[in-house]
C-alpha positions in Angstrom: 32.7 -8.4 -62.1 32.5 -7.0 -58.7 31.4 -3.5 -59.7 28.7 -5.2 -61.9 27.4 -7.3 -59.2 27.4 -4.0 -56.8 25.5 -1.9 -59.7 23.1 -4.9 -60.1 22.5 -4.9 -56.3 22.2 -1.3 -56.4 19.5 -1.6 -58.9 17.8 -4.4 -57.3 17.1 -2.2 -54.1 16.6 1.2 -54.9 16.2 3.5 -52.0 12.9 4.4 -50.5 11.6 7.9 -51.1 9.5 8.8 -47.9 7.4 12.1 -48.5 5.3 13.6 -45.6 2.3 13.4 -47.9 1.9 9.8 -47.8 1.9 10.1 -44.1 4.6 8.6 -42.9 7.0 11.0 -42.6 8.6 9.3 -39.7 9.7 5.5 -38.9 8.1 6.6 -35.4 4.7 7.6 -36.8 2.8 4.8 -35.0 4.3 5.7 -31.3 1.4 7.4 -29.3 2.3 9.7 -26.5 1.9 7.9 -23.3 2.0 10.4 -20.2 4.8 10.5 -17.6 4.7 8.4 -14.5 2.4 10.1 -12.4 4.4 9.6 -8.9 7.8 10.8 -11.0 6.1 13.8 -12.8 4.4 14.7 -8.9 8.0 14.6 -7.7 9.2 17.2 -10.6 6.3 19.2 -9.7 7.5 19.0 -6.0 11.2 19.9 -7.0 10.3 23.1 -9.3 7.9 24.3 -6.0 10.1 27.3 -4.8 7.8 27.3 -1.3 9.7 26.6 1.7 7.4 24.8 3.4 6.6 22.5 0.9 6.2 18.6 1.7 6.6 15.3 -0.4 4.3 12.3 0.1 4.6 10.9 -3.2 8.0 9.4 -3.7 8.3 6.3 -1.7 12.1 6.8 -0.5 12.9 6.9 3.1 13.8 10.6 4.9 15.5 11.0 7.9 13.6 13.2 10.6 15.6 16.2 8.8 13.8 15.3 5.6 17.4 14.2 4.0 18.2 11.1 2.6 20.0 8.5 5.0 23.1 6.1 4.4 22.5 3.4 6.4 25.6 3.0 8.7 25.8 -0.5 8.1 26.0 0.3 4.4 28.4 3.0 5.1 30.5 0.3 6.9 30.2 -2.2 4.0 31.4 0.6 1.7 34.4 1.2 3.7 35.2 -2.7 3.8 34.8 -2.9 0.0 37.2 0.1 -0.5 39.7 -1.5 1.8 39.4 -4.9 0.2 40.0 -3.2 -3.5 37.0 -2.4 -5.4 37.2 -3.6 -8.7 35.1 -3.0 -11.9 34.8 -6.6 -13.7 32.1 -8.2 -14.8 29.8 -10.4 -12.6 28.5 -13.9 -13.6 25.4 -13.9 -15.8 23.6 -15.0 -13.1 25.0 -12.3 -10.6 27.0 -12.5 -7.3 26.8 -16.0 -5.9 27.6 -14.8 -2.3 24.4 -12.2 -2.9 22.1 -14.6 -4.3 22.6 -17.3 -1.9 22.7 -14.6 1.2 19.5 -13.1 -0.1 17.5 -16.0 -0.6 18.6 -17.3 2.8 17.3 -14.0 4.2 14.1 -14.3 2.6 13.6 -17.9 3.7 15.4 -17.9 6.6 18.3 -20.2 7.1 16.5 -23.6 8.2 14.2 -23.7 5.2 16.9 -22.5 2.6 19.2 -24.9 4.0 16.3 -27.9 3.4 15.1 -26.3 0.1 18.6 -25.7 -1.3 18.8 -28.2 -4.1 15.0 -26.8 -5.3 15.9 -23.4 -5.3 16.4 -21.4 -8.7 18.2 -18.0 -8.2 19.2 -15.1 -10.2 20.4 -12.0 -9.4 18.3 -8.5 -11.0 17.6 -5.1 -11.5 16.0 -4.5 -8.2 12.5 -5.6 -7.6 11.2 -4.6 -10.8 14.0 -6.2 -12.6 12.9 -9.6 -10.8 9.1 -9.3 -11.5 10.0 -8.6 -15.3 12.6 -11.7 -15.3 9.7 -13.6 -13.6 7.3 -12.8 -16.2 9.7 -13.8 -18.7 10.5 -17.1 -17.2 6.7 -18.1 -17.0 6.4 -16.8 -20.5 8.9 -19.4 -21.6 8.0 -22.2 -19.4 4.1 -22.2 -19.5 2.0 -22.7 -22.3 -0.6 -21.6 -23.1 0.3 -18.6 -20.7 -1.2 -18.3 -17.6 -3.4 -15.6 -16.2 -2.0 -13.1 -13.9 -3.9 -11.8 -10.7 -3.5 -8.8 -9.1 -4.7 -7.0 -6.5 -6.8 -3.5 -6.6 -5.3 -1.5 -5.8 -1.5 -2.1 -6.2 1.7 -0.7 -7.2 1.4 0.1 -10.9 4.5 -1.5 -11.8 2.5 -4.8 -11.4 0.2 -4.5 -14.4 2.2 -2.8 -16.6 5.2 -5.3 -16.4 3.0 -8.1 -17.0 0.6 -6.9 -19.9 3.7 -5.8 -21.4 5.0 -9.4 -21.5 2.0 -10.8 -23.4 -0.3 -12.1 -20.1 -3.9 -11.4 -19.3 -4.2 -9.7 -16.3 -7.2 -10.0 -14.2 -7.6 -7.5 -10.9 -9.5 -8.4 -7.9 -10.8 -6.2 -5.0 -8.1 -6.1 -2.1 -9.4 -2.9 -0.4 -12.7 -1.8 1.2 -12.4 2.2 0.8 -15.8 2.5 2.9 -14.4 0.2 5.7 -10.4 1.7 5.2 -9.1 -1.7 5.4 -8.3 -4.9 3.7 -11.6 -7.0 1.7 -10.4 -10.0 2.9 -13.8 -11.8 2.2 -13.4 -10.2 -1.7 -9.8 -11.7 -1.5 -10.7 -15.1 -0.7 -13.8 -15.3 -3.1 -11.3 -14.2 -6.0 -8.8 -16.8 -4.9 -11.7 -19.4 -5.3 -13.0 -18.3 -8.3 -9.7 -18.0 -10.3 -8.4 -20.3 -13.3 -6.3 -23.2 -11.8 -2.4 -22.8 -12.8 -2.9 -18.9 -12.7 0.0 -16.7 -11.3 -1.3 -14.5 -8.3 0.7 -11.2 -7.6 1.2 -11.1 -3.6 2.6 -8.4 -1.8 4.9 -10.1 1.0 4.2 -7.2 3.5 3.7 -3.6 3.6 1.2 -3.4 0.8 1.4 -0.7 -1.3 -0.3 1.5 -1.9 -2.7 0.8 1.3 -0.5 -0.3 3.9 -2.6 -3.1 4.8 -1.6 -6.8 5.3 -3.5 -10.2 6.2 -2.6 -11.1 9.8 -0.9 -14.4 10.1 -4.4 -16.5 10.5 -5.6 -15.0 7.0 -2.5 -15.5 5.4 -2.9 -19.6 6.0 -6.5 -19.4 4.8 -5.1 -17.4 1.9 -2.5 -20.1 1.3 -4.5 -22.8 1.6 -7.0 -21.5 -1.1 -4.5 -21.1 -3.5 -2.6 -24.6 -2.8 -6.4 -26.1 -3.3 -7.2 -24.4 -6.6 -3.5 -24.8 -7.8 -2.8 -21.0 -8.1 1.2 -20.1 -8.0 2.0 -17.4 -5.9 4.6 -15.0 -7.0 5.6 -12.4 -4.0 6.7 -9.2 -4.4 8.8 -8.6 -1.4 10.5 -5.3 -1.4 9.9 -4.3 2.1 11.6 -7.3 4.2 12.4 -5.8 7.9 11.5 -2.4 6.5 7.8 -2.8 7.2 8.1 -4.2 11.0 11.6 -4.1 12.1 11.7 -7.5 11.9 12.6 -9.6 8.4 11.5 -12.9 10.4 7.5 -11.3 10.9 7.6 -9.1 7.3 8.7 -12.9 5.5 5.9 -14.8 7.2 3.6 -15.4 4.2 6.7 -16.7 1.9 7.9 -18.9 4.4 4.7 -20.4 5.4 3.4 -21.1 1.7 7.0 -22.8 0.8 7.6 -24.7 3.7 4.2 -25.3 5.5 2.2 -25.5 2.9 5.3 -27.1 0.4 4.1 -25.1 -2.5 6.1 -23.9 -5.3 6.5 -20.2 -5.2 8.6 -17.0 -6.6 10.0 -14.7 -4.5 10.9 -11.2 -6.1 13.3 -9.4 -3.9 14.7 -5.6 -3.4 17.1 -4.0 -1.5 16.3 -0.5 -2.4 14.1 0.6 0.4 15.6 -1.9 3.4 19.0 -1.2 2.3 18.5 2.6 1.2 20.4 1.0 -2.2 17.8 3.1 -4.3 19.8 3.7 -7.9 21.9 0.7 -7.0 19.2 -1.4 -8.7 20.1 -4.4 -6.3 17.7 -7.2 -6.4 17.2 -11.0 -6.5 14.6 -13.6 -8.0 14.3 -16.9 -6.8 12.0 -19.8 -7.3 11.3 -22.6 -4.9 10.4 -25.3 -7.2 9.3 -29.3 -6.2 12.2 -30.8 -7.5 16.1 -30.3 -7.9 15.5 -31.2 -12.0 13.2 -28.5 -12.0 15.6 -26.3 -10.1 18.5 -27.0 -12.3 16.6 -26.5 -15.4 14.6 -23.3 -14.3 17.9 -22.0 -13.6 19.4 -22.5 -16.6 16.4 -20.7 -18.1 17.1 -17.9 -16.1 20.8 -17.4 -17.3 19.6 -17.3 -20.9 17.2 -15.2 -20.3 19.5 -12.6 -18.3 22.0 -12.8 -21.0 20.1 -11.7 -23.7 18.3 -9.2 -21.4 21.0 -7.4 -19.5 24.1 -10.0 -20.2 25.0 -9.5 -16.3 24.0 -7.4 -13.7 25.3 -4.5 -11.9 28.0 -5.4 -9.4 28.7 -2.4 -6.9 25.2 -2.5 -4.8 25.3 -6.4 -4.8 28.8 -6.2 -2.9 27.5 -4.0 -0.3 24.5 -6.0 0.1 26.8 -9.0 0.1 29.3 -7.8 2.2 26.3 -6.9 5.2 24.4 -10.1 5.1 27.7 -12.4 4.9 29.1 -10.7 8.0 27.1 -11.4 11.4 28.3 -7.9 13.0 27.3 -6.1 9.7 24.2 -8.2 9.6 23.1 -6.9 13.2 24.1 -3.3 12.9 21.7 -3.6 9.4 18.7 -5.2 11.6 19.3 -2.0 14.2 19.2 0.4 10.9 15.4 -1.4 10.1 14.3 -0.9 13.1 15.1 2.8 13.3 13.7 3.6 9.8 10.5 1.2 10.7 10.2 3.1 14.3 10.5 6.0 12.8 7.7 5.4 10.3 5.3 4.2 12.7 6.2 7.1 15.1 5.2 9.7 12.2 1.9 7.4 11.7 0.9 8.1 15.1 2.2 11.8 15.3 -0.2 12.4 12.0 -3.1 10.6 13.4 -2.9 12.6 16.8 -2.2 15.8 14.9 -5.6 15.1 12.7 -7.7 14.7 16.0 -5.9 17.6 17.7 -6.8 20.0 14.5 -10.8 18.4 14.7 -10.4 17.1 10.8 -13.8 15.6 10.1 -13.9 11.9 9.8 -12.4 8.8 11.5 -8.6 8.3 11.3 -7.9 4.8 13.1 -7.0 3.4 9.7 -4.0 5.0 10.2 -2.6 3.3 12.7 -3.8 0.1 11.6 -2.0 0.3 8.4 2.0 -0.3 8.1 5.0 0.2 6.3 6.0 2.9 4.4 2.9 3.9 2.5 -0.9 4.4 3.5 -4.0 5.6 2.4 -5.6 9.1 4.0 -9.0 8.2 2.3 -9.2 12.0 0.6 -11.0 12.7 -2.4 -9.1 13.9 -5.1 -10.5 17.2 -4.8 -9.3 17.8 -1.5 -5.8 16.1 -2.9 -5.6 18.7 -5.5 -6.3 21.5 -3.1 -3.6 20.0 -0.7 -1.3 20.9 -3.5 -2.3 24.0 -4.9 -2.5 26.0 -1.5 -0.5 24.1 0.8 2.2 22.7 -1.2 2.0 19.5 0.1 2.2 16.6 -2.7 0.5 13.1 -2.8 -0.9 10.7 -5.5 -4.6 11.5 -6.4 -5.7 8.5 -4.5 -4.5 10.0 -1.6 -1.9 7.5 -0.8 1.0 8.8 0.8 4.6 7.8 1.8 4.8 8.2 5.5 8.7 8.6 5.5 8.0 11.8 3.7 6.9 13.4 7.3 9.1 14.5 9.9 8.7 16.2 13.2 9.0 19.8 11.5 6.1 19.2 9.0 3.7 16.6 10.5 1.8 19.4 12.6 1.6 21.1 9.3 0.2 18.5 7.3 -2.2 17.2 9.7 -3.5 21.0 10.0 -3.6 21.4 6.5 -5.7 18.4 5.8 -8.0 19.6 9.0 -8.8 22.7 7.2 -9.4 21.5 3.7 -11.8 19.0 4.9 -13.6 21.7 6.6 -13.6 23.9 4.0 -15.0 21.0 1.5 
């Protein structure tokens, strides 16, 4: 009988013969080619360039004054502490390392707000900032029907649109930057928020706007928050640079804290410790939601746990343990604050030196915007043709829209970059 059943099953499900003639030679024929990510492709070009004076102003990773990766002294000390304690490789809970989740959120909100809001917080460790954004999108897709629109500033980090559009959200862009004035277009920002559909999500750079380096002032943040509250918009903060921007976590977290505490708004925060702790490859992130009620927080956290389980089961441990060790130890945290001042201070000094160099070499145009901008990134305001010429003739690599990572500058190359820009512009 068993043999007969097998035979019957075999006859009932004959193998499908696929021929190249029917246009279905591969299961993946429907896949279309997608060009490589522009910044990673640019870095690959840079790495393959044998020129001794080449400069990489594309990829957003901190480099020291010798153009080398920098392990923060506070991170080095935390690593030594972990090794001394015994470094194990067991699974974390689904939501992640509890001390890290709590300390990261306390850092973002400040101890006073954190203590007031603790029962209304839903928190989950994530795969750095990108993972936090993706997890936030999954959560919002699960709990909001119909799907809200997602409003994204233009320009912005490319992953914002990619993450939310891939999850099925309708993404709308709004003007953030005035290319002629080389500054934030705050009136356009206000107008876009006033016209946005109520209950929509707005992606907000908490500080160090990528790619422009232009942030609202505190008064402008207050106006933005007031409009969003009036229009019933949900702020989702991308906070990838806390402390790395100004050297002060408190200053960089102003908008997030103001919305949640002063305006009593529900909001989400996507935290990353890639830049501010130099833990790029460890993918250390955290997502929190400040809800309006304890029950909402409990239910939201349960949904996050389910989504995390289905996505990655549980997050990576090593980087979270480093960050937790730093944030939980007052001496290490003070050492980290000093590291933040070192990094942000070096970046500010390079902004000034680039500005001084452009003036020194007579670069056509005005360059005040360079020292108005802040954080790792900024717009130079160069045409794509000049950017291409800088790469082809001077081996200076940057995004086609002239977005640069200021951290790629150092005392040995900043004058070369300034002189090369000046020469290109004079020849244009």
